[in-house]
DRENDO-1510 file (C-alpha; in Angstrom, 1 decimal, always signed):
<recs>
REC; n; res; u; v; w
REC; 1; UNK; +52.0; -19.8; -47.6 .
REC; 2; UNK; +53.7; -18.2; -44.6 .
REC; 3; UNK; +57.4; -17.9; -45.4 .
REC; 4; UNK; +59.1; -17.2; -42.0 .
REC; 5; UNK; +58.7; -17.9; -38.3 .
REC; 6; UNK; +58.4; -14.1; -37.8 .
REC; 7; UNK; +55.3; -13.9; -40.0 .
REC; 8; UNK; +53.8; -17.0; -38.4 .
REC; 9; UNK; +54.1; -15.4; -35.0 .
REC; 10; UNK; +52.5; -12.2; -36.3 .
REC; 11; UNK; +49.5; -14.1; -37.7 .
REC; 12; UNK; +49.1; -16.1; -34.5 .
REC; 13; UNK; +49.1; -12.9; -32.5 .
REC; 14; UNK; +46.6; -11.2; -34.7 .
REC; 15; UNK; +44.2; -14.2; -34.4 .
REC; 16; UNK; +44.3; -14.2; -30.6 .
REC; 17; UNK; +43.7; -10.5; -30.1 .
REC; 18; UNK; +39.9; -10.7; -30.4 .
REC; 19; UNK; +39.8; -13.4; -27.8 .
REC; 20; UNK; +41.8; -11.3; -25.4 .
REC; 21; UNK; +39.7; -8.2; -26.0 .
REC; 22; UNK; +36.4; -10.1; -25.1 .
REC; 23; UNK; +36.5; -11.0; -21.4 .
REC; 24; UNK; +34.4; -13.9; -20.3 .
REC; 25; UNK; +32.0; -11.6; -18.4 .
REC; 26; UNK; +30.7; -10.1; -21.6 .
REC; 27; UNK; +29.6; -13.5; -22.8 .
REC; 28; UNK; +27.6; -14.0; -19.6 .
REC; 29; UNK; +26.2; -10.5; -19.7 .
REC; 30; UNK; +25.0; -11.0; -23.3 .
REC; 31; UNK; +22.9; -14.0; -22.1 .
REC; 32; UNK; +20.8; -11.5; -20.1 .
REC; 33; UNK; +18.5; -13.2; -17.7 .
REC; 34; UNK; +15.8; -11.2; -16.1 .
REC; 35; UNK; +17.2; -11.4; -12.6 .
REC; 36; UNK; +16.1; -8.7; -10.3 .
REC; 37; UNK; +14.4; -10.2; -7.4 .
REC; 38; UNK; +11.6; -12.2; -8.8 .
REC; 39; UNK; +9.6; -10.4; -6.3 .
REC; 40; UNK; +6.5; -8.4; -6.5 .
REC; 41; UNK; +4.0; -9.3; -9.2 .
REC; 42; UNK; +6.0; -12.1; -10.8 .
REC; 43; UNK; +4.0; -15.2; -10.7 .
REC; 44; UNK; +2.1; -14.2; -7.6 .
REC; 45; UNK; -1.6; -14.7; -8.3 .
REC; 46; UNK; -2.7; -12.5; -5.6 .
REC; 47; UNK; -1.2; -9.1; -6.3 .
REC; 48; UNK; +1.2; -7.2; -4.2 .
REC; 49; UNK; +2.9; -8.4; -1.1 .
REC; 50; UNK; +1.4; -5.9; +1.2 .
REC; 51; UNK; -2.3; -6.4; +1.0 .
REC; 52; UNK; -5.0; -9.0; +1.3 .
REC; 53; UNK; -5.6; -10.0; -2.3 .
REC; 54; UNK; -8.8; -10.7; -4.1 .
REC; 55; UNK; -9.0; -14.2; -5.5 .
REC; 56; UNK; -8.0; -14.6; -9.1 .
REC; 57; UNK; -11.6; -14.4; -10.3 .
REC; 58; UNK; -12.0; -10.9; -8.8 .
REC; 59; UNK; -10.5; -7.8; -10.4 .
REC; 60; UNK; -7.3; -6.5; -8.8 .
REC; 61; UNK; -7.6; -3.2; -7.0 .
REC; 62; UNK; -6.0; -0.3; -8.7 .
REC; 63; UNK; -3.7; +2.3; -7.2 .
REC; 64; UNK; -1.4; -0.2; -5.4 .
REC; 65; UNK; +2.4; +0.0; -5.7 .
REC; 66; UNK; +4.3; -3.2; -5.6 .
REC; 67; UNK; +7.4; -3.6; -3.5 .
REC; 68; UNK; +10.5; -5.6; -4.0 .
REC; 69; UNK; +10.6; -6.9; -0.4 .
REC; 70; UNK; +10.7; -10.7; -0.1 .
REC; 71; UNK; +7.3; -12.2; +0.5 .
REC; 72; UNK; +6.6; -14.0; +3.7 .
REC; 73; UNK; +6.9; -17.7; +3.4 .
REC; 74; UNK; +3.2; -18.1; +4.2 .
REC; 75; UNK; +2.3; -16.5; +0.9 .
REC; 76; UNK; +3.2; -19.7; -0.7 .
REC; 77; UNK; +0.0; -21.2; +0.6 .
REC; 78; UNK; -1.7; -19.7; -2.4 .
REC; 79; UNK; +0.2; -22.2; -4.6 .
REC; 80; UNK; -2.0; -24.9; -3.0 .
REC; 81; UNK; -5.2; -25.2; -5.1 .
REC; 82; UNK; -7.2; -26.4; -2.2 .
REC; 83; UNK; -6.2; -23.4; -0.1 .
REC; 84; UNK; -6.7; -21.0; -3.0 .
REC; 85; UNK; -10.2; -22.3; -3.7 .
REC; 86; UNK; -11.2; -22.3; +0.0 .
REC; 87; UNK; -9.9; -18.7; +0.3 .
REC; 88; UNK; -11.9; -17.7; -2.8 .
REC; 89; UNK; -15.0; -19.2; -1.3 .
REC; 90; UNK; -14.6; -17.5; +2.0 .
REC; 91; UNK; -13.9; -14.2; +0.2 .
REC; 92; UNK; -17.2; -14.5; -1.7 .
REC; 93; UNK; -19.0; -15.4; +1.5 .
REC; 94; UNK; -17.8; -12.1; +3.1 .
REC; 95; UNK; -18.0; -9.7; +0.2 .
REC; 96; UNK; -20.9; -11.0; -1.9 .
REC; 97; UNK; -23.1; -12.7; +0.7 .
REC; 98; UNK; -22.1; -10.7; +3.9 .
REC; 99; UNK; -22.4; -14.0; +5.8 .
REC; 100; UNK; -19.6; -13.3; +8.3 .
REC; 101; UNK; -20.2; -16.1; +10.7 .
REC; 102; UNK; -20.1; -18.7; +7.8 .
REC; 103; UNK; -16.9; -17.0; +6.5 .
REC; 104; UNK; -15.1; -17.4; +9.8 .
REC; 105; UNK; -15.8; -21.1; +9.8 .
REC; 106; UNK; -14.6; -21.4; +6.2 .
REC; 107; UNK; -11.4; -19.5; +7.0 .
REC; 108; UNK; -10.7; -21.6; +10.1 .
REC; 109; UNK; -11.2; -24.7; +7.9 .
REC; 110; UNK; -8.3; -23.7; +5.7 .
REC; 111; UNK; -5.9; -24.6; +8.6 .
REC; 112; UNK; -3.8; -21.4; +8.0 .
REC; 113; UNK; -5.0; -19.1; +10.8 .
REC; 114; UNK; -1.6; -17.5; +11.0 .
REC; 115; UNK; -1.6; -16.5; +7.3 .
REC; 116; UNK; -1.9; -12.7; +7.4 .
REC; 117; UNK; -4.6; -12.7; +4.7 .
REC; 118; UNK; -6.7; -15.3; +6.6 .
REC; 119; UNK; -6.2; -13.7; +10.0 .
REC; 120; UNK; -7.2; -10.3; +8.6 .
REC; 121; UNK; -10.4; -11.6; +7.0 .
REC; 122; UNK; -11.3; -13.3; +10.3 .
REC; 123; UNK; -10.7; -10.0; +12.1 .
REC; 124; UNK; -12.8; -8.2; +9.5 .
REC; 125; UNK; -15.6; -10.7; +9.8 .
REC; 126; UNK; -15.7; -10.4; +13.6 .
REC; 127; UNK; -15.7; -6.6; +13.3 .
REC; 128; UNK; -18.7; -6.8; +11.0 .
REC; 129; UNK; -20.4; -9.0; +13.5 .
REC; 130; UNK; -19.8; -6.4; +16.2 .
REC; 131; UNK; -17.3; -8.6; +18.2 .
REC; 132; UNK; -14.6; -6.0; +18.6 .
REC; 133; UNK; -12.6; -7.9; +21.1 .
REC; 134; UNK; -12.2; -10.9; +18.8 .
REC; 135; UNK; -11.7; -8.7; +15.8 .
REC; 136; UNK; -8.7; -7.0; +17.6 .
REC; 137; UNK; -7.2; -10.3; +18.4 .
REC; 138; UNK; -7.2; -11.4; +14.8 .
REC; 139; UNK; -6.0; -8.0; +13.4 .
REC; 140; UNK; -3.0; -8.2; +15.8 .
REC; 141; UNK; -2.4; -11.8; +14.7 .
REC; 142; UNK; -2.3; -10.7; +11.0 .
REC; 143; UNK; +0.1; -7.9; +11.8 .
REC; 144; UNK; +2.4; -10.2; +13.8 .
REC; 145; UNK; +2.5; -12.5; +10.7 .
REC; 146; UNK; +3.2; -9.5; +8.4 .
REC; 147; UNK; +3.8; -6.1; +9.9 .
REC; 148; UNK; +3.5; -4.5; +6.4 .
REC; 149; UNK; +0.1; -6.0; +5.7 .
REC; 150; UNK; -1.5; -2.8; +4.5 .
REC; 151; UNK; -5.1; -4.0; +4.4 .
REC; 152; UNK; -4.9; -5.0; +8.0 .
REC; 153; UNK; -3.7; -1.6; +8.9 .
REC; 154; UNK; -6.7; -0.2; +7.0 .
REC; 155; UNK; -9.3; -2.5; +8.5 .
REC; 156; UNK; -7.8; -2.1; +12.0 .
REC; 157; UNK; -7.8; +1.7; +11.5 .
REC; 158; UNK; -11.5; +1.5; +10.8 .
REC; 159; UNK; -11.8; -0.6; +13.9 .
REC; 160; UNK; -10.1; +2.2; +15.9 .
REC; 161; UNK; -12.4; +4.8; +14.5 .
REC; 162; UNK; -15.5; +2.8; +15.4 .
REC; 163; UNK; -14.0; +2.5; +19.0 .
REC; 164; UNK; -13.5; +6.2; +19.2 .
REC; 165; UNK; -9.7; +5.9; +19.0 .
REC; 166; UNK; -9.1; +8.5; +16.3 .
REC; 167; UNK; -5.4; +9.2; +17.3 .
REC; 168; UNK; -4.7; +5.5; +16.9 .
REC; 169; UNK; -6.5; +5.5; +13.5 .
REC; 170; UNK; -4.3; +8.4; +12.5 .
REC; 171; UNK; -1.2; +6.3; +13.4 .
REC; 172; UNK; -2.6; +3.4; +11.2 .
REC; 173; UNK; -3.0; +5.9; +8.4 .
REC; 174; UNK; +0.7; +6.9; +8.7 .
REC; 175; UNK; +1.7; +3.3; +8.6 .
REC; 176; UNK; -0.3; +2.8; +5.4 .
REC; 177; UNK; +1.5; +5.9; +3.9 .
REC; 178; UNK; +4.9; +4.3; +4.7 .
REC; 179; UNK; +3.9; +1.1; +3.0 .
REC; 180; UNK; +2.0; +2.1; -0.1 .
REC; 181; UNK; +1.9; +5.9; -0.2 .
REC; 182; UNK; -1.0; +8.3; -0.1 .
REC; 183; UNK; -2.6; +7.3; -3.4 .
REC; 184; UNK; -3.4; +3.6; -2.7 .
REC; 185; UNK; -7.0; +2.6; -1.9 .
REC; 186; UNK; -6.2; +1.6; +1.7 .
REC; 187; UNK; -4.9; +5.1; +2.5 .
REC; 188; UNK; -7.7; +6.9; +0.7 .
REC; 189; UNK; -10.5; +4.9; +2.4 .
REC; 190; UNK; -9.1; +5.3; +5.9 .
REC; 191; UNK; -8.4; +9.0; +5.3 .
REC; 192; UNK; -12.0; +9.5; +4.1 .
REC; 193; UNK; -13.3; +7.7; +7.2 .
REC; 194; UNK; -11.2; +9.9; +9.5 .
REC; 195; UNK; -12.7; +13.0; +7.8 .
REC; 196; UNK; -16.2; +12.0; +8.8 .
REC; 197; UNK; -17.6; +13.4; +12.1 .
REC; 198; UNK; -17.1; +11.2; +15.1 .
REC; 199; UNK; -20.0; +8.7; +15.6 .
REC; 200; UNK; -20.7; +8.5; +11.8 .
REC; 201; UNK; -21.5; +4.9; +10.9 .
REC; 202; UNK; -18.9; +3.4; +8.6 .
REC; 203; UNK; -19.9; +1.1; +5.7 .
REC; 204; UNK; -16.4; -0.4; +5.2 .
</recs>
């Protein structure tokens, strides 16, 4: 039993000290919470924010670095199953069947011509068909939608080489280096193409 008001005050003071020493912020911090930008890689089915992705059924390319930049709003189109499936089908038409004219129709049918991934693949398809004027239009459209779209810089760089514009292709290579470094696939393939003698046929 506490015998005096002085001892009662001492006990009350001792009981309140731990509460005073633990600020409210420490409780919040202890809760953790993986904040940190949500950004690259988290929940995005299509890989990094700076390249045209392979559909989920295709292996992701190695050597890419992710960025913490906020993704363009148009990237959310991949959350739509119909868009994702249509994109996957067009991707297969291009890279498995090499039917570029059919792929252009499939890509237009998605109704997302200003999506950088879509515009880039349309540009690529036109380039493979030999229509360099239309190809350029679509590459420019992809870069307008996303100036850091690294695969467009790569494909457009190859376009420049095929047109004899090696200085412009070198500029594209420098832009790729700024976006993903010199070890990513896009940098290495364009650098290899630039090392070939002028007039060499490119298979990319």
